C-alpha positions as CSV (number, residue, x, y, z in Angstrom):
1,M,12.9,97.1,95.3
2,L,13.2,100.0,92.9
3,I,16.2,101.4,94.9
4,I,17.9,98.0,94.8
5,A,17.4,97.7,91.1
6,I,18.7,101.2,90.4
7,S,21.8,100.5,92.6
8,A,22.5,97.2,90.7
9,I,22.2,99.0,87.3
10,V,24.5,101.8,88.5
11,L,27.1,99.4,89.8
12,S,27.0,97.4,86.6
13,I,27.5,100.5,84.5
14,L,30.4,101.6,86.7
15,A,32.0,98.1,86.5
16,I,31.8,98.2,82.7
17,I,33.3,101.7,82.6
18,F,36.2,100.7,84.9
19,A,36.8,97.5,82.9
20,F,37.2,99.6,79.7
21,L,39.5,102.0,81.5
22,I,41.7,99.2,82.8
23,F,41.8,97.6,79.3
24,F,42.7,101.0,77.7
25,I,45.4,101.8,80.3
26,D,46.9,98.3,80.0
27,K,47.1,98.7,76.2
28,K,48.3,102.2,76.3
29,F,51.1,101.8,78.9
30,K,52.0,98.1,78.3
31,V,55.8,97.6,78.4
32,E,57.0,95.2,75.8
33,E,59.7,92.9,77.3
34,N,62.6,91.7,75.3
35,P,62.1,88.0,74.7
36,K,65.9,87.6,75.0
37,I,65.6,88.1,78.8
38,D,63.8,84.7,79.0
39,E,66.4,83.1,76.9
40,V,69.3,84.4,79.1
41,Q,67.4,83.4,82.2
42,E,67.1,79.8,81.0
43,L,70.9,79.7,80.7
44,L,71.4,80.8,84.3
45,P,71.6,78.3,87.3
46,G,68.2,79.5,88.7
47,V,69.3,79.5,92.4
48,N,68.6,83.2,92.8
49,C,71.4,83.6,95.3
50,G,72.1,87.3,94.5
51,A,75.9,86.6,94.1
52,C,75.9,88.5,90.8
53,G,74.7,91.7,92.7
54,Y,71.2,91.6,91.3
55,P,67.9,90.4,92.8
56,G,67.8,86.9,91.4
57,C,68.6,85.4,88.0
58,R,65.8,87.3,86.4
59,G,67.2,90.6,87.5
60,F,70.7,89.6,86.2
61,A,69.2,88.6,82.8
62,E,67.5,92.0,82.6
63,A,70.7,93.8,83.5
64,I,72.6,92.0,80.7
65,I,69.9,92.8,78.1
66,N,69.5,96.4,79.2
67,K,73.2,97.1,79.1
68,N,73.8,95.0,76.0
69,S,77.2,94.2,77.5
70,L,78.8,91.6,79.8
71,E,81.3,94.1,81.2
72,N,81.4,93.9,85.0
73,L,78.7,91.3,84.9
74,F,79.4,87.8,86.1
75,C,77.5,84.8,87.6
76,P,79.8,83.1,90.1
77,V,77.6,80.1,90.4
78,G,77.5,79.4,86.7
79,G,81.0,80.5,86.2
80,N,82.8,80.9,82.9
81,E,80.9,78.1,81.2
82,T,77.5,79.8,81.7
83,M,78.9,83.2,80.7
84,K,80.2,81.7,77.5
85,K,76.8,80.4,76.6
86,I,75.3,83.8,77.2
87,S,78.1,85.4,75.2
88,N,77.4,83.0,72.3
89,L,73.6,83.7,72.5
90,L,73.9,87.5,72.4
91,G,77.2,87.9,70.5
92,L,78.9,89.8,73.3
93,E,82.5,89.6,74.5
94,I,83.3,88.2,77.9
95,E,86.3,88.3,80.1
96,E,87.0,85.0,81.7
97,K,87.6,84.9,85.5
98,L,89.7,82.5,87.5
99,P,87.6,80.2,89.6
100,Q,87.3,81.2,93.3
101,I,86.5,79.5,96.6
102,A,85.6,80.7,100.1
103,V,88.5,80.6,102.5
104,I,88.2,80.6,106.3
105,R,90.8,83.0,107.6
106,C,90.8,81.8,111.2
107,N,92.5,78.8,112.7
108,G,91.4,79.5,116.2
109,S,90.1,76.0,116.8
110,I,89.2,74.6,120.2
111,T,92.8,73.4,120.6
112,N,94.6,76.4,119.2
113,A,92.4,79.0,121.0
114,P,91.0,77.2,124.1
115,P,87.8,78.8,125.4
116,K,88.1,80.8,128.6
117,V,84.3,81.3,129.0
118,K,81.2,79.5,127.8
119,Y,78.6,81.3,125.7
120,E,75.0,80.5,126.5
121,G,72.6,82.4,124.3
122,I,71.1,82.6,120.9
123,K,73.1,80.5,118.4
124,N,73.7,83.4,116.1
125,C,77.0,84.9,115.3
126,S,75.7,88.4,114.5
127,F,73.8,88.5,117.8
128,A,76.7,87.1,119.9
129,N,79.1,89.5,118.2
130,L,77.2,92.4,119.8
131,L,77.5,90.8,123.3
132,F,81.1,89.7,123.8
133,I,84.5,89.2,122.2
134,G,84.4,85.4,122.0
135,E,85.0,82.4,124.2
136,S,88.7,82.4,123.5
137,G,89.1,86.1,124.2
138,C,90.0,86.9,120.6
139,P,87.9,89.8,119.4
140,Y,88.6,88.9,115.8
141,G,88.2,85.1,115.8
142,C,85.4,82.9,114.6
143,L,82.4,82.7,117.0
144,K,81.6,79.1,115.8
145,L,77.8,79.6,115.8
146,G,77.2,78.8,112.2
147,D,75.7,81.9,110.5
148,C,77.9,81.1,107.4
149,V,76.5,77.5,107.4
150,R,72.9,78.7,107.4
151,A,73.6,81.3,104.7
152,C,75.0,78.7,102.2
153,L,72.5,77.5,99.6
154,F,74.7,74.7,98.4
155,D,75.6,72.8,101.6
156,A,79.2,73.8,100.9
157,I,80.2,74.7,104.4
158,Y,79.7,73.0,107.8
159,L,81.0,73.3,111.4
160,D,83.7,70.8,112.1
161,K,83.0,68.9,115.3
162,D,86.6,68.6,116.2
163,T,87.8,72.2,115.7
164,G,84.5,74.0,116.1
165,L,85.4,76.0,113.0
166,P,83.5,76.2,109.7
167,K,85.0,74.1,106.9
168,V,84.4,74.6,103.2
169,V,83.6,71.7,100.9
170,E,85.7,72.5,97.8
171,E,83.6,70.4,95.4
172,K,80.4,72.2,96.4
173,C,81.5,75.8,96.9
174,T,80.3,78.1,94.1
175,A,82.0,81.3,95.5
176,C,78.6,82.9,95.7
177,G,79.8,85.0,98.7
178,A,76.8,84.4,100.9
179,C,78.9,83.1,103.7
180,V,81.2,86.1,103.4
181,K,78.3,88.5,103.9
182,A,76.9,86.4,106.8
183,C,80.1,86.5,108.9
184,P,80.1,89.5,111.3
185,R,83.8,89.1,111.9
186,N,84.8,89.2,108.2
187,I,87.0,86.1,108.5
188,I,85.7,84.5,105.3
189,E,87.2,85.6,102.0
190,L,86.8,84.7,98.4
191,R,90.2,83.8,96.9
192,N,91.3,82.2,93.6
193,K,91.3,78.5,93.8
194,G,94.8,78.5,92.3
195,P,96.5,76.0,90.0
196,K,95.7,72.4,91.0
197,N,93.5,73.9,93.7
198,R,96.6,75.0,95.6
199,R,96.4,78.1,97.8
200,I,98.5,79.9,100.4
201,Y,97.0,82.4,102.8
202,V,97.3,83.9,106.3
203,S,94.6,82.2,108.4
204,C,94.2,85.0,110.8
205,V,92.6,88.5,110.8
206,N,93.7,89.6,114.3
207,K,95.1,93.1,114.2
208,E,96.2,93.2,117.9
209,K,99.9,93.3,118.8
210,G,101.6,90.0,118.6
211,V,101.9,89.4,122.4
212,I,98.3,90.0,123.0
213,A,97.1,88.0,120.0
214,K,99.3,85.0,121.0
215,K,97.8,85.0,124.5
216,N,94.4,84.1,123.0
217,C,95.5,81.9,120.1
218,N,98.6,79.8,119.5
219,V,98.5,80.2,115.8
220,A,97.8,83.9,115.5
221,C,99.7,86.2,113.2
222,I,102.1,88.2,115.4
223,G,103.1,90.7,112.7
224,C,106.8,89.7,112.8
225,G,107.3,90.4,109.1
226,R,109.4,87.3,108.4
227,C,107.1,86.3,105.6
228,V,107.3,89.8,104.0
229,K,111.2,89.6,104.0
230,V,111.4,86.2,102.4
231,C,108.8,86.8,99.6
232,S,110.5,87.5,96.3
233,F,107.3,88.6,94.6
234,N,106.1,91.4,96.8
235,A,102.9,89.4,97.4
236,I,102.8,89.9,101.2
237,K,102.0,93.1,103.0
238,L,102.1,93.9,106.7
239,E,99.6,96.4,108.0
240,N,98.2,96.8,111.5
241,N,100.2,93.9,112.9
242,L,98.7,91.6,110.3
243,A,100.2,90.0,107.2
244,Y,98.1,89.5,104.1
245,I,99.0,87.5,101.0
246,D,97.8,88.9,97.6
247,Y,96.7,85.8,95.7
248,N,97.2,87.7,92.4
249,L,100.9,88.1,93.1
250,C,101.6,84.9,95.1
251,R,103.6,82.3,93.1
252,L,103.1,79.5,95.7
253,C,106.8,79.1,96.5
254,R,105.9,78.3,100.1
255,K,108.9,80.1,101.6
256,C,106.6,82.2,103.8
257,V,105.0,79.0,105.2
258,E,108.4,77.8,106.3
259,V,109.5,80.9,108.1
260,C,106.2,81.7,109.9
261,P,106.9,81.1,113.6
262,T,103.3,80.5,114.7
263,G,102.0,78.5,111.7
264,A,99.5,81.2,110.8
265,I,100.2,80.8,107.1
266,I,98.2,77.9,105.6
267,E,99.1,75.9,102.5
268,V,96.3,73.9,100.9
269,N,96.5,70.8,98.6
270,F,100.3,70.8,98.3
271,P,102.3,67.6,98.4
272,P,104.4,67.2,101.5
273,K,107.9,68.6,101.1
274,K,110.7,66.2,100.9
275,S,113.3,66.3,103.7
276,N,116.9,67.3,102.9
277,L,118.1,63.8,103.4
278,I,115.6,62.4,100.8
279,Q,116.6,65.1,98.4
280,A,120.3,64.4,98.9
281,D,119.7,60.7,98.3
282,E,117.8,61.4,95.0
283,Q,120.6,63.7,93.8
284,I,123.2,60.9,94.5
285,N,121.1,58.3,92.7
286,T,120.7,60.6,89.8
287,T,124.4,61.3,89.6
288,L,125.2,57.5,89.8
């Protein structure tokens, strides 16, 4: 009994000593956190998607306070409105950014790029990408297994049943970039929404020579260069058999769309062009 009593006393004394040590260390090395971090965090969307480049909204708020600047710091989900609120709170200057949206740069649908083989395996694009080039034979095309859909936190992308391709819901897309990172084929790109949500882009990332690319997909870019020649704004470049439209330079004239022989260039949210006959009739009516 004496041994038990002594052990209990010794353990109690040790517990008291350690408690004092912990209390002292906590007071001595306690880091005072800036209360502004909480205020900034409250202004953020709170989805913790990591699109800002930091681990969650808390990490982004800490980065803003620590840098005391909004330079190169932006929340895509909250957009300019959220950044303005943070700017007003902290008295910092911001540079407004044009709204962006995720764009699927592949038009290799079931119709345009008919499957030559059938994939039976794990429904995961990253996994399938390691095994084969794709059902259509295009080594650059969409694998249609939905990694981008699962990565989206906003239900802004889904697989179209008719085409098999992912489709972006414009009203829901926040340009967080999660789908871009999830795609092993790099066919998803963030691009400016454009005035009135109008955009023009090459819906193909195939870098094979035109003849080979066309064998696997009817609407593949064949690198003919016609779009480059017709563009008056130097907005289109042709590299590695593939045309690319710089959305910062593009003026949405649509000339490139008209001359593309395969239909690889997509125009979004434009009104249908009037035929020459209709235009002629309108000119006559105006003259009369």
